mmCIF file of the N, C-alpha and C atoms, coordinates in Angstrom:
data_MODEL
# 
_entry.id   MODEL 
# 
loop_
_atom_site.group_PDB 
_atom_site.id 
_atom_site.type_symbol 
_atom_site.label_atom_id 
_atom_site.label_alt_id 
_atom_site.label_comp_id 
_atom_site.label_asym_id 
_atom_site.label_entity_id 
_atom_site.label_seq_id 
_atom_site.pdbx_PDB_ins_code 
_atom_site.Cartn_x 
_atom_site.Cartn_y 
_atom_site.Cartn_z 
_atom_site.occupancy 
_atom_site.B_iso_or_equiv 
_atom_site.pdbx_formal_charge 
_atom_site.auth_seq_id 
_atom_site.auth_comp_id 
_atom_site.auth_asym_id 
_atom_site.auth_atom_id 
_atom_site.pdbx_PDB_model_num 
ATOM 1   N N  . UNK A 1 1  ? 48.144 92.642  47.405 1.00 0.00 ? 1  UNK A N  1 
ATOM 2   C CA . UNK A 1 1  ? 49.249 92.247  48.251 1.00 0.00 ? 1  UNK A CA 1 
ATOM 3   C C  . UNK A 1 1  ? 49.612 90.787  47.993 1.00 0.00 ? 1  UNK A C  1 
ATOM 4   N N  . UNK A 1 2  ? 48.614 89.948  47.794 1.00 0.00 ? 2  UNK A N  1 
ATOM 5   C CA . UNK A 1 2  ? 48.865 88.523  47.572 1.00 0.00 ? 2  UNK A CA 1 
ATOM 6   C C  . UNK A 1 2  ? 49.605 88.310  46.256 1.00 0.00 ? 2  UNK A C  1 
ATOM 7   N N  . UNK A 1 3  ? 49.164 88.978  45.212 1.00 0.00 ? 3  UNK A N  1 
ATOM 8   C CA . UNK A 1 3  ? 49.822 88.830  43.906 1.00 0.00 ? 3  UNK A CA 1 
ATOM 9   C C  . UNK A 1 3  ? 51.253 89.350  43.958 1.00 0.00 ? 3  UNK A C  1 
ATOM 10  N N  . UNK A 1 4  ? 51.443 90.495  44.580 1.00 0.00 ? 4  UNK A N  1 
ATOM 11  C CA . UNK A 1 4  ? 52.780 91.072  44.705 1.00 0.00 ? 4  UNK A CA 1 
ATOM 12  C C  . UNK A 1 4  ? 53.664 90.149  45.548 1.00 0.00 ? 4  UNK A C  1 
ATOM 13  N N  . UNK A 1 5  ? 53.118 89.602  46.593 1.00 0.00 ? 5  UNK A N  1 
ATOM 14  C CA . UNK A 1 5  ? 53.864 88.672  47.438 1.00 0.00 ? 5  UNK A CA 1 
ATOM 15  C C  . UNK A 1 5  ? 54.305 87.430  46.682 1.00 0.00 ? 5  UNK A C  1 
ATOM 16  N N  . UNK A 1 6  ? 53.437 86.927  45.819 1.00 0.00 ? 6  UNK A N  1 
ATOM 17  C CA . UNK A 1 6  ? 53.785 85.765  45.005 1.00 0.00 ? 6  UNK A CA 1 
ATOM 18  C C  . UNK A 1 6  ? 54.927 86.063  44.056 1.00 0.00 ? 6  UNK A C  1 
ATOM 19  N N  . UNK A 1 7  ? 54.846 87.201  43.413 1.00 0.00 ? 7  UNK A N  1 
ATOM 20  C CA . UNK A 1 7  ? 55.934 87.620  42.513 1.00 0.00 ? 7  UNK A CA 1 
ATOM 21  C C  . UNK A 1 7  ? 57.225 87.823  43.293 1.00 0.00 ? 7  UNK A C  1 
ATOM 22  N N  . UNK A 1 8  ? 57.116 88.443  44.449 1.00 0.00 ? 8  UNK A N  1 
ATOM 23  C CA . UNK A 1 8  ? 58.299 88.705  45.270 1.00 0.00 ? 8  UNK A CA 1 
ATOM 24  C C  . UNK A 1 8  ? 58.949 87.398  45.712 1.00 0.00 ? 8  UNK A C  1 
ATOM 25  N N  . UNK A 1 9  ? 58.148 86.434  46.118 1.00 0.00 ? 9  UNK A N  1 
ATOM 26  C CA . UNK A 1 9  ? 58.695 85.144  46.539 1.00 0.00 ? 9  UNK A CA 1 
ATOM 27  C C  . UNK A 1 9  ? 59.380 84.419  45.390 1.00 0.00 ? 9  UNK A C  1 
ATOM 28  N N  . UNK A 1 10 ? 58.802 84.496  44.201 1.00 0.00 ? 10 UNK A N  1 
ATOM 29  C CA . UNK A 1 10 ? 59.414 83.857  43.032 1.00 0.00 ? 10 UNK A CA 1 
ATOM 30  C C  . UNK A 1 10 ? 60.750 84.512  42.695 1.00 0.00 ? 10 UNK A C  1 
ATOM 31  N N  . UNK A 1 11 ? 60.791 85.828  42.735 1.00 0.00 ? 11 UNK A N  1 
ATOM 32  C CA . UNK A 1 11 ? 62.035 86.537  42.446 1.00 0.00 ? 11 UNK A CA 1 
ATOM 33  C C  . UNK A 1 11 ? 63.084 86.237  43.502 1.00 0.00 ? 11 UNK A C  1 
ATOM 34  N N  . UNK A 1 12 ? 62.673 86.205  44.763 1.00 0.00 ? 12 UNK A N  1 
ATOM 35  C CA . UNK A 1 12 ? 63.611 85.916  45.844 1.00 0.00 ? 12 UNK A CA 1 
ATOM 36  C C  . UNK A 1 12 ? 64.211 84.532  45.675 1.00 0.00 ? 12 UNK A C  1 
ATOM 37  N N  . UNK A 1 13 ? 63.393 83.556  45.354 1.00 0.00 ? 13 UNK A N  1 
ATOM 38  C CA . UNK A 1 13 ? 63.886 82.191  45.151 1.00 0.00 ? 13 UNK A CA 1 
ATOM 39  C C  . UNK A 1 13 ? 64.875 82.147  43.987 1.00 0.00 ? 13 UNK A C  1 
ATOM 40  N N  . UNK A 1 14 ? 64.572 82.850  42.916 1.00 0.00 ? 14 UNK A N  1 
ATOM 41  C CA . UNK A 1 14 ? 65.466 82.874  41.763 1.00 0.00 ? 14 UNK A CA 1 
ATOM 42  C C  . UNK A 1 14 ? 66.792 83.550  42.091 1.00 0.00 ? 14 UNK A C  1 
ATOM 43  N N  . UNK A 1 15 ? 66.735 84.650  42.833 1.00 0.00 ? 15 UNK A N  1 
ATOM 44  C CA . UNK A 1 15 ? 67.966 85.349  43.229 1.00 0.00 ? 15 UNK A CA 1 
ATOM 45  C C  . UNK A 1 15 ? 68.791 84.461  44.150 1.00 0.00 ? 15 UNK A C  1 
ATOM 46  N N  . UNK A 1 16 ? 68.161 83.799  45.089 1.00 0.00 ? 16 UNK A N  1 
ATOM 47  C CA . UNK A 1 16 ? 68.898 82.923  46.010 1.00 0.00 ? 16 UNK A CA 1 
ATOM 48  C C  . UNK A 1 16 ? 69.537 81.757  45.264 1.00 0.00 ? 16 UNK A C  1 
ATOM 49  N N  . UNK A 1 17 ? 68.838 81.210  44.286 1.00 0.00 ? 17 UNK A N  1 
ATOM 50  C CA . UNK A 1 17 ? 69.390 80.134  43.467 1.00 0.00 ? 17 UNK A CA 1 
ATOM 51  C C  . UNK A 1 17 ? 70.611 80.635  42.697 1.00 0.00 ? 17 UNK A C  1 
ATOM 52  N N  . UNK A 1 18 ? 70.491 81.807  42.099 1.00 0.00 ? 18 UNK A N  1 
ATOM 53  C CA . UNK A 1 18 ? 71.599 82.407  41.362 1.00 0.00 ? 18 UNK A CA 1 
ATOM 54  C C  . UNK A 1 18 ? 72.774 82.681  42.294 1.00 0.00 ? 18 UNK A C  1 
ATOM 55  N N  . UNK A 1 19 ? 72.490 83.190  43.480 1.00 0.00 ? 19 UNK A N  1 
ATOM 56  C CA . UNK A 1 19 ? 73.537 83.488  44.466 1.00 0.00 ? 19 UNK A CA 1 
ATOM 57  C C  . UNK A 1 19 ? 74.312 82.210  44.818 1.00 0.00 ? 19 UNK A C  1 
ATOM 58  N N  . UNK A 1 20 ? 73.588 81.118  45.024 1.00 0.00 ? 20 UNK A N  1 
ATOM 59  C CA . UNK A 1 20 ? 74.239 79.851  45.353 1.00 0.00 ? 20 UNK A CA 1 
ATOM 60  C C  . UNK A 1 20 ? 75.103 79.359  44.201 1.00 0.00 ? 20 UNK A C  1 
ATOM 61  N N  . UNK A 1 21 ? 74.592 79.459  42.986 1.00 0.00 ? 21 UNK A N  1 
ATOM 62  C CA . UNK A 1 21 ? 75.369 79.046  41.817 1.00 0.00 ? 21 UNK A CA 1 
ATOM 63  C C  . UNK A 1 21 ? 76.650 79.862  41.706 1.00 0.00 ? 21 UNK A C  1 
ATOM 64  N N  . UNK A 1 22 ? 76.538 81.153  41.905 1.00 0.00 ? 22 UNK A N  1 
ATOM 65  C CA . UNK A 1 22 ? 77.698 82.012  41.788 1.00 0.00 ? 22 UNK A CA 1 
ATOM 66  C C  . UNK A 1 22 ? 78.694 81.754  42.913 1.00 0.00 ? 22 UNK A C  1 
ATOM 67  N N  . UNK A 1 23 ? 78.215 81.479  44.118 1.00 0.00 ? 23 UNK A N  1 
ATOM 68  C CA . UNK A 1 23 ? 79.106 81.180  45.234 1.00 0.00 ? 23 UNK A CA 1 
ATOM 69  C C  . UNK A 1 23 ? 79.935 79.935  44.953 1.00 0.00 ? 23 UNK A C  1 
ATOM 70  N N  . UNK A 1 24 ? 79.311 78.935  44.328 1.00 0.00 ? 24 UNK A N  1 
ATOM 71  C CA . UNK A 1 24 ? 80.042 77.711  43.987 1.00 0.00 ? 24 UNK A CA 1 
ATOM 72  C C  . UNK A 1 24 ? 81.167 77.998  42.998 1.00 0.00 ? 24 UNK A C  1 
ATOM 73  N N  . UNK A 1 25 ? 81.006 79.061  42.222 1.00 0.00 ? 25 UNK A N  1 
ATOM 74  C CA . UNK A 1 25 ? 82.026 79.444  41.243 1.00 0.00 ? 25 UNK A CA 1 
ATOM 75  C C  . UNK A 1 25 ? 82.986 80.490  41.801 1.00 0.00 ? 25 UNK A C  1 
ATOM 76  N N  . UNK A 1 26 ? 82.822 80.828  43.063 1.00 0.00 ? 26 UNK A N  1 
ATOM 77  C CA . UNK A 1 26 ? 83.682 81.821  43.682 1.00 0.00 ? 26 UNK A CA 1 
ATOM 78  C C  . UNK A 1 26 ? 83.300 83.252  43.359 1.00 0.00 ? 26 UNK A C  1 
ATOM 79  N N  . UNK A 1 27 ? 82.087 83.450  42.901 1.00 0.00 ? 27 UNK A N  1 
ATOM 80  C CA . UNK A 1 27 ? 81.592 84.774  42.540 1.00 0.00 ? 27 UNK A CA 1 
ATOM 81  C C  . UNK A 1 27 ? 80.544 85.234  43.537 1.00 0.00 ? 27 UNK A C  1 
ATOM 82  N N  . UNK A 1 28 ? 80.165 86.477  43.433 1.00 0.00 ? 28 UNK A N  1 
ATOM 83  C CA . UNK A 1 28 ? 79.124 87.024  44.288 1.00 0.00 ? 28 UNK A CA 1 
ATOM 84  C C  . UNK A 1 28 ? 78.021 87.659  43.467 1.00 0.00 ? 28 UNK A C  1 
ATOM 85  N N  . UNK A 1 29 ? 76.889 87.823  44.095 1.00 0.00 ? 29 UNK A N  1 
ATOM 86  C CA . UNK A 1 29 ? 75.754 88.475  43.454 1.00 0.00 ? 29 UNK A CA 1 
ATOM 87  C C  . UNK A 1 29 ? 76.057 89.957  43.281 1.00 0.00 ? 29 UNK A C  1 
ATOM 88  N N  . UNK A 1 30 ? 75.614 90.521  42.176 1.00 0.00 ? 30 UNK A N  1 
ATOM 89  C CA . UNK A 1 30 ? 75.799 91.957  41.954 1.00 0.00 ? 30 UNK A CA 1 
ATOM 90  C C  . UNK A 1 30 ? 75.226 92.728  43.137 1.00 0.00 ? 30 UNK A C  1 
ATOM 91  N N  . UNK A 1 31 ? 75.982 93.722  43.580 1.00 0.00 ? 31 UNK A N  1 
ATOM 92  C CA . UNK A 1 31 ? 75.566 94.463  44.770 1.00 0.00 ? 31 UNK A CA 1 
ATOM 93  C C  . UNK A 1 31 ? 74.253 95.207  44.566 1.00 0.00 ? 31 UNK A C  1 
ATOM 94  N N  . UNK A 1 32 ? 73.991 95.696  43.355 1.00 0.00 ? 32 UNK A N  1 
ATOM 95  C CA . UNK A 1 32 ? 72.731 96.407  43.123 1.00 0.00 ? 32 UNK A CA 1 
ATOM 96  C C  . UNK A 1 32 ? 71.536 95.467  43.207 1.00 0.00 ? 32 UNK A C  1 
ATOM 97  N N  . UNK A 1 33 ? 71.719 94.217  42.809 1.00 0.00 ? 33 UNK A N  1 
ATOM 98  C CA . UNK A 1 33 ? 70.629 93.252  42.888 1.00 0.00 ? 33 UNK A CA 1 
ATOM 99  C C  . UNK A 1 33 ? 70.439 92.777  44.328 1.00 0.00 ? 33 UNK A C  1 
ATOM 100 N N  . UNK A 1 34 ? 71.523 92.640  45.065 1.00 0.00 ? 34 UNK A N  1 
ATOM 101 C CA . UNK A 1 34 ? 71.404 92.294  46.481 1.00 0.00 ? 34 UNK A CA 1 
ATOM 102 C C  . UNK A 1 34 ? 70.678 93.407  47.227 1.00 0.00 ? 34 UNK A C  1 
ATOM 103 N N  . UNK A 1 35 ? 70.995 94.652  46.888 1.00 0.00 ? 35 UNK A N  1 
ATOM 104 C CA . UNK A 1 35 ? 70.331 95.795  47.526 1.00 0.00 ? 35 UNK A CA 1 
ATOM 105 C C  . UNK A 1 35 ? 68.850 95.844  47.149 1.00 0.00 ? 35 UNK A C  1 
ATOM 106 N N  . UNK A 1 36 ? 68.535 95.573  45.888 1.00 0.00 ? 36 UNK A N  1 
ATOM 107 C CA . UNK A 1 36 ? 67.136 95.574  45.448 1.00 0.00 ? 36 UNK A CA 1 
ATOM 108 C C  . UNK A 1 36 ? 66.340 94.499  46.183 1.00 0.00 ? 36 UNK A C  1 
ATOM 109 N N  . UNK A 1 37 ? 66.948 93.327  46.365 1.00 0.00 ? 37 UNK A N  1 
ATOM 110 C CA . UNK A 1 37 ? 66.273 92.249  47.086 1.00 0.00 ? 37 UNK A CA 1 
ATOM 111 C C  . UNK A 1 37 ? 66.019 92.650  48.538 1.00 0.00 ? 37 UNK A C  1 
ATOM 112 N N  . UNK A 1 38 ? 67.022 93.201  49.191 1.00 0.00 ? 38 UNK A N  1 
ATOM 113 C CA . UNK A 1 38 ? 66.855 93.628  50.576 1.00 0.00 ? 38 UNK A CA 1 
ATOM 114 C C  . UNK A 1 38 ? 65.800 94.705  50.724 1.00 0.00 ? 38 UNK A C  1 
ATOM 115 N N  . UNK A 1 39 ? 65.817 95.674  49.817 1.00 0.00 ? 39 UNK A N  1 
ATOM 116 C CA . UNK A 1 39 ? 64.826 96.760  49.867 1.00 0.00 ? 39 UNK A CA 1 
ATOM 117 C C  . UNK A 1 39 ? 63.422 96.229  49.638 1.00 0.00 ? 39 UNK A C  1 
ATOM 118 N N  . UNK A 1 40 ? 63.285 95.334  48.653 1.00 0.00 ? 40 UNK A N  1 
ATOM 119 C CA . UNK A 1 40 ? 61.972 94.756  48.369 1.00 0.00 ? 40 UNK A CA 1 
ATOM 120 C C  . UNK A 1 40 ? 61.425 94.058  49.601 1.00 0.00 ? 40 UNK A C  1 
ATOM 121 N N  . UNK A 1 41 ? 62.269 93.270  50.257 1.00 0.00 ? 41 UNK A N  1 
ATOM 122 C CA . UNK A 1 41 ? 61.815 92.549  51.446 1.00 0.00 ? 41 UNK A CA 1 
ATOM 123 C C  . UNK A 1 41 ? 61.410 93.520  52.559 1.00 0.00 ? 41 UNK A C  1 
ATOM 124 N N  . UNK A 1 42 ? 62.180 94.579  52.750 1.00 0.00 ? 42 UNK A N  1 
ATOM 125 C CA . UNK A 1 42 ? 61.838 95.556  53.786 1.00 0.00 ? 42 UNK A CA 1 
ATOM 126 C C  . UNK A 1 42 ? 60.519 96.254  53.480 1.00 0.00 ? 42 UNK A C  1 
ATOM 127 N N  . UNK A 1 43 ? 60.326 96.662  52.236 1.00 0.00 ? 43 UNK A N  1 
ATOM 128 C CA . UNK A 1 43 ? 59.075 97.334  51.870 1.00 0.00 ? 43 UNK A CA 1 
ATOM 129 C C  . UNK A 1 43 ? 57.881 96.392  52.018 1.00 0.00 ? 43 UNK A C  1 
ATOM 130 N N  . UNK A 1 44 ? 58.058 95.105  51.684 1.00 0.00 ? 44 UNK A N  1 
ATOM 131 C CA . UNK A 1 44 ? 56.965 94.154  51.858 1.00 0.00 ? 44 UNK A CA 1 
ATOM 132 C C  . UNK A 1 44 ? 56.641 93.989  53.348 1.00 0.00 ? 44 UNK A C  1 
ATOM 133 N N  . UNK A 1 45 ? 57.675 93.930  54.186 1.00 0.00 ? 45 UNK A N  1 
ATOM 134 C CA . UNK A 1 45 ? 57.448 93.826  55.633 1.00 0.00 ? 45 UNK A CA 1 
ATOM 135 C C  . UNK A 1 45 ? 56.721 95.063  56.162 1.00 0.00 ? 45 UNK A C  1 
ATOM 136 N N  . UNK A 1 46 ? 57.118 96.240  55.679 1.00 0.00 ? 46 UNK A N  1 
ATOM 137 C CA . UNK A 1 46 ? 56.467 97.474  56.130 1.00 0.00 ? 46 UNK A CA 1 
ATOM 138 C C  . UNK A 1 46 ? 55.022 97.536  55.640 1.00 0.00 ? 46 UNK A C  1 
ATOM 139 N N  . UNK A 1 47 ? 54.759 97.009  54.441 1.00 0.00 ? 47 UNK A N  1 
ATOM 140 C CA . UNK A 1 47 ? 53.385 96.968  53.937 1.00 0.00 ? 47 UNK A CA 1 
ATOM 141 C C  . UNK A 1 47 ? 52.536 96.047  54.802 1.00 0.00 ? 47 UNK A C  1 
ATOM 142 N N  . UNK A 1 48 ? 53.085 94.895  55.166 1.00 0.00 ? 48 UNK A N  1 
ATOM 143 C CA . UNK A 1 48 ? 52.371 93.976  56.054 1.00 0.00 ? 48 UNK A CA 1 
ATOM 144 C C  . UNK A 1 48 ? 52.044 94.644  57.389 1.00 0.00 ? 48 UNK A C  1 
ATOM 145 N N  . UNK A 1 49 ? 53.029 95.331  57.945 1.00 0.00 ? 49 UNK A N  1 
ATOM 146 C CA . UNK A 1 49 ? 52.825 95.999  59.232 1.00 0.00 ? 49 UNK A CA 1 
ATOM 147 C C  . UNK A 1 49 ? 51.761 97.088  59.120 1.00 0.00 ? 49 UNK A C  1 
ATOM 148 N N  . UNK A 1 50 ? 51.792 97.829  58.018 1.00 0.00 ? 50 UNK A N  1 
ATOM 149 C CA . UNK A 1 50 ? 50.798 98.885  57.816 1.00 0.00 ? 50 UNK A CA 1 
ATOM 150 C C  . UNK A 1 50 ? 49.399 98.298  57.685 1.00 0.00 ? 50 UNK A C  1 
ATOM 151 N N  . UNK A 1 51 ? 49.291 97.176  56.973 1.00 0.00 ? 51 UNK A N  1 
ATOM 152 C CA . UNK A 1 51 ? 47.984 96.522  56.850 1.00 0.00 ? 51 UNK A CA 1 
ATOM 153 C C  . UNK A 1 51 ? 47.491 96.045  58.209 1.00 0.00 ? 51 UNK A C  1 
ATOM 154 N N  . UNK A 1 52 ? 48.391 95.517  59.007 1.00 0.00 ? 52 UNK A N  1 
ATOM 155 C CA . UNK A 1 52 ? 48.008 95.043  60.342 1.00 0.00 ? 52 UNK A CA 1 
ATOM 156 C C  . UNK A 1 52 ? 47.490 96.177  61.214 1.00 0.00 ? 52 UNK A C  1 
ATOM 157 N N  . UNK A 1 53 ? 48.008 97.378  60.984 1.00 0.00 ? 53 UNK A N  1 
ATOM 158 C CA . UNK A 1 53 ? 47.565 98.553  61.733 1.00 0.00 ? 53 UNK A CA 1 
ATOM 159 C C  . UNK A 1 53 ? 46.334 99.203  61.117 1.00 0.00 ? 53 UNK A C  1 
ATOM 160 N N  . UNK A 1 54 ? 45.911 98.717  59.945 1.00 0.00 ? 54 UNK A N  1 
ATOM 161 C CA . UNK A 1 54 ? 44.765 99.295  59.266 1.00 0.00 ? 54 UNK A CA 1 
ATOM 162 C C  . UNK A 1 54 ? 45.090 100.549 58.482 1.00 0.00 ? 54 UNK A C  1 
ATOM 163 N N  . UNK A 1 55 ? 46.358 100.775 58.186 1.00 0.00 ? 55 UNK A N  1 
ATOM 164 C CA . UNK A 1 55 ? 46.792 101.963 57.444 1.00 0.00 ? 55 UNK A CA 1 
ATOM 165 C C  . UNK A 1 55 ? 46.968 101.599 55.972 1.00 0.00 ? 55 UNK A C  1 
ATOM 166 N N  . UNK A 1 56 ? 45.870 101.648 55.241 1.00 0.00 ? 56 UNK A N  1 
ATOM 167 C CA . UNK A 1 56 ? 45.880 101.241 53.834 1.00 0.00 ? 56 UNK A CA 1 
ATOM 168 C C  . UNK A 1 56 ? 46.766 102.142 52.975 1.00 0.00 ? 56 UNK A C  1 
ATOM 169 N N  . UNK A 1 57 ? 46.803 103.428 53.278 1.00 0.00 ? 57 UNK A N  1 
ATOM 170 C CA . UNK A 1 57 ? 47.616 104.356 52.483 1.00 0.00 ? 57 UNK A CA 1 
ATOM 171 C C  . UNK A 1 57 ? 49.100 104.026 52.615 1.00 0.00 ? 57 UNK A C  1 
ATOM 172 N N  . UNK A 1 58 ? 49.563 103.770 53.823 1.00 0.00 ? 58 UNK A N  1 
ATOM 173 C CA . UNK A 1 58 ? 50.972 103.413 54.029 1.00 0.00 ? 58 UNK A CA 1 
ATOM 174 C C  . UNK A 1 58 ? 51.277 102.063 53.390 1.00 0.00 ? 58 UNK A C  1 
ATOM 175 N N  . UNK A 1 59 ? 50.348 101.130 53.488 1.00 0.00 ? 59 UNK A N  1 
ATOM 176 C CA . UNK A 1 59 ? 50.542 99.819  52.868 1.00 0.00 ? 59 UNK A CA 1 
ATOM 177 C C  . UNK A 1 59 ? 50.700 99.968  51.361 1.00 0.00 ? 59 UNK A C  1 
ATOM 178 N N  . UNK A 1 60 ? 49.865 100.804 50.758 1.00 0.00 ? 60 UNK A N  1 
ATOM 179 C CA . UNK A 1 60 ? 49.942 101.026 49.303 1.00 0.00 ? 60 UNK A CA 1 
ATOM 180 C C  . UNK A 1 60 ? 51.276 101.653 48.922 1.00 0.00 ? 60 UNK A C  1 
ATOM 181 N N  . UNK A 1 61 ? 51.718 102.656 49.680 1.00 0.00 ? 61 UNK A N  1 
ATOM 182 C CA . UNK A 1 61 ? 53.015 103.301 49.391 1.00 0.00 ? 61 UNK A CA 1 
ATOM 183 C C  . UNK A 1 61 ? 54.150 102.282 49.463 1.00 0.00 ? 61 UNK A C  1 
ATOM 184 N N  . UNK A 1 62 ? 54.148 101.467 50.492 1.00 0.00 ? 62 UNK A N  1 
ATOM 185 C CA . UNK A 1 62 ? 55.202 100.475 50.640 1.00 0.00 ? 62 UNK A CA 1 
ATOM 186 C C  . UNK A 1 62 ? 55.124 99.385  49.577 1.00 0.00 ? 62 UNK A C  1 
ATOM 187 N N  . UNK A 1 63 ? 53.924 99.010  49.191 1.00 0.00 ? 63 UNK A N  1 
ATOM 188 C CA . UNK A 1 63 ? 53.776 98.036  48.112 1.00 0.00 ? 63 UNK A CA 1 
ATOM 189 C C  . UNK A 1 63 ? 54.289 98.607  46.797 1.00 0.00 ? 63 UNK A C  1 
ATOM 190 N N  . UNK A 1 64 ? 54.008 99.872  46.542 1.00 0.00 ? 64 UNK A N  1 
ATOM 191 C CA . UNK A 1 64 ? 54.514 100.516 45.320 1.00 0.00 ? 64 UNK A CA 1 
ATOM 192 C C  . UNK A 1 64 ? 56.035 100.540 45.307 1.00 0.00 ? 64 UNK A C  1 
ATOM 193 N N  . UNK A 1 65 ? 56.634 100.842 46.459 1.00 0.00 ? 65 UNK A N  1 
ATOM 194 C CA . UNK A 1 65 ? 58.096 100.869 46.552 1.00 0.00 ? 65 UNK A CA 1 
ATOM 195 C C  . UNK A 1 65 ? 58.668 99.454  46.380 1.00 0.00 ? 65 UNK A C  1 
ATOM 196 N N  . UNK A 1 66 ? 58.006 98.470  46.970 1.00 0.00 ? 66 UNK A N  1 
ATOM 197 C CA . UNK A 1 66 ? 58.450 97.082  46.823 1.00 0.00 ? 66 UNK A CA 1 
ATOM 198 C C  . UNK A 1 66 ? 58.369 96.655  45.365 1.00 0.00 ? 66 UNK A C  1 
ATOM 199 N N  . UNK A 1 67 ? 57.306 97.072  44.688 1.00 0.00 ? 67 UNK A N  1 
ATOM 200 C CA . UNK A 1 67 ? 57.140 96.684  43.287 1.00 0.00 ? 67 UNK A CA 1 
ATOM 201 C C  . UNK A 1 67 ? 58.235 97.277  42.411 1.00 0.00 ? 67 UNK A C  1 
ATOM 202 N N  . UNK A 1 68 ? 58.666 98.472  42.705 1.00 0.00 ? 68 UNK A N  1 
ATOM 203 C CA . UNK A 1 68 ? 59.772 99.073  41.926 1.00 0.00 ? 68 UNK A CA 1 
ATOM 204 C C  . UNK A 1 68 ? 61.037 98.232  42.057 1.00 0.00 ? 68 UNK A C  1 
ATOM 205 N N  . UNK A 1 69 ? 61.328 97.786  43.264 1.00 0.00 ? 69 UNK A N  1 
ATOM 206 C CA . UNK A 1 69 ? 62.504 96.940  43.470 1.00 0.00 ? 69 UNK A CA 1 
ATOM 207 C C  . UNK A 1 69 ? 62.310 95.573  42.814 1.00 0.00 ? 69 UNK A C  1 
ATOM 208 N N  . UNK A 1 70 ? 61.106 95.058  42.905 1.00 0.00 ? 70 UNK A N  1 
ATOM 209 C CA . UNK A 1 70 ? 60.788 93.778  42.288 1.00 0.00 ? 70 UNK A CA 1 
ATOM 210 C C  . UNK A 1 70 ? 60.964 93.842  40.779 1.00 0.00 ? 70 UNK A C  1 
ATOM 211 N N  . UNK A 1 71 ? 60.543 94.929  40.168 1.00 0.00 ? 71 UNK A N  1 
ATOM 212 C CA . UNK A 1 71 ? 60.699 95.071  38.716 1.00 0.00 ? 71 UNK A CA 1 
ATOM 213 C C  . UNK A 1 71 ? 62.166 95.061  38.311 1.00 0.00 ? 71 UNK A C  1 
ATOM 214 N N  . UNK A 1 72 ? 63.037 95.662  39.117 1.00 0.00 ? 72 UNK A N  1 
ATOM 215 C CA . UNK A 1 72 ? 64.479 95.616  38.845 1.00 0.00 ? 72 UNK A CA 1 
ATOM 216 C C  . UNK A 1 72 ? 64.963 94.170  38.859 1.00 0.00 ? 72 UNK A C  1 
ATOM 217 N N  . UNK A 1 73 ? 64.527 93.422  39.872 1.00 0.00 ? 73 UNK A N  1 
ATOM 218 C CA . UNK A 1 73 ? 64.942 92.033  39.988 1.00 0.00 ? 73 UNK A CA 1 
ATOM 219 C C  . UNK A 1 73 ? 64.405 91.192  38.833 1.00 0.00 ? 73 UNK A C  1 
ATOM 220 N N  . UNK A 1 74 ? 63.139 91.385  38.496 1.00 0.00 ? 74 UNK A N  1 
ATOM 221 C CA . UNK A 1 74 ? 62.541 90.613  37.405 1.00 0.00 ? 74 UNK A CA 1 
ATOM 222 C C  . UNK A 1 74 ? 63.247 90.889  36.080 1.00 0.00 ? 74 UNK A C  1 
ATOM 223 N N  . UNK A 1 75 ? 63.585 92.134  35.846 1.00 0.00 ? 75 UNK A N  1 
ATOM 224 C CA . UNK A 1 75 ? 64.307 92.489  34.617 1.00 0.00 ? 75 UNK A CA 1 
ATOM 225 C C  . UNK A 1 75 ? 65.673 91.810  34.602 1.00 0.00 ? 75 UNK A C  1 
ATOM 226 N N  . UNK A 1 76 ? 66.394 91.877  35.704 1.00 0.00 ? 76 UNK A N  1 
ATOM 227 C CA . UNK A 1 76 ? 67.698 91.252  35.817 1.00 0.00 ? 76 UNK A CA 1 
ATOM 228 C C  . UNK A 1 76 ? 67.607 89.741  35.589 1.00 0.00 ? 76 UNK A C  1 
ATOM 229 N N  . UNK A 1 77 ? 66.586 89.119  36.160 1.00 0.00 ? 77 UNK A N  1 
ATOM 230 C CA . UNK A 1 77 ? 66.416 87.671  36.074 1.00 0.00 ? 77 UNK A CA 1 
ATOM 231 C C  . UNK A 1 77 ? 65.762 87.207  34.785 1.00 0.00 ? 77 UNK A C  1 
ATOM 232 N N  . UNK A 1 78 ? 65.216 88.136  34.031 1.00 0.00 ? 78 UNK A N  1 
ATOM 233 C CA . UNK A 1 78 ? 64.512 87.766  32.801 1.00 0.00 ? 78 UNK A CA 1 
ATOM 234 C C  . UNK A 1 78 ? 63.163 87.125  33.061 1.00 0.00 ? 78 UNK A C  1 
ATOM 235 N N  . UNK A 1 79 ? 62.513 87.509  34.151 1.00 0.00 ? 79 UNK A N  1 
ATOM 236 C CA . UNK A 1 79 ? 61.187 86.953  34.502 1.00 0.00 ? 79 UNK A CA 1 
ATOM 237 C C  . UNK A 1 79 ? 60.066 87.770  33.892 1.00 0.00 ? 79 UNK A C  1 
# 
């Protein structure tokens, strides 16, 4: 969870930086990447909640789903 969280935070920071750059140019972030970022964040939150409840299986499922979204972002960002 810690390693995935670190990767997720790095990708989020990169996407937010890109979003700001594009906004200054009057452009917007690609909708599929915005959706991937939102989904990744939701799955990470659900994994945290599952861990807090002691539900390791649900945490793993949500982490796997978050990682799929993270991989889309990393590929897009070239990370």
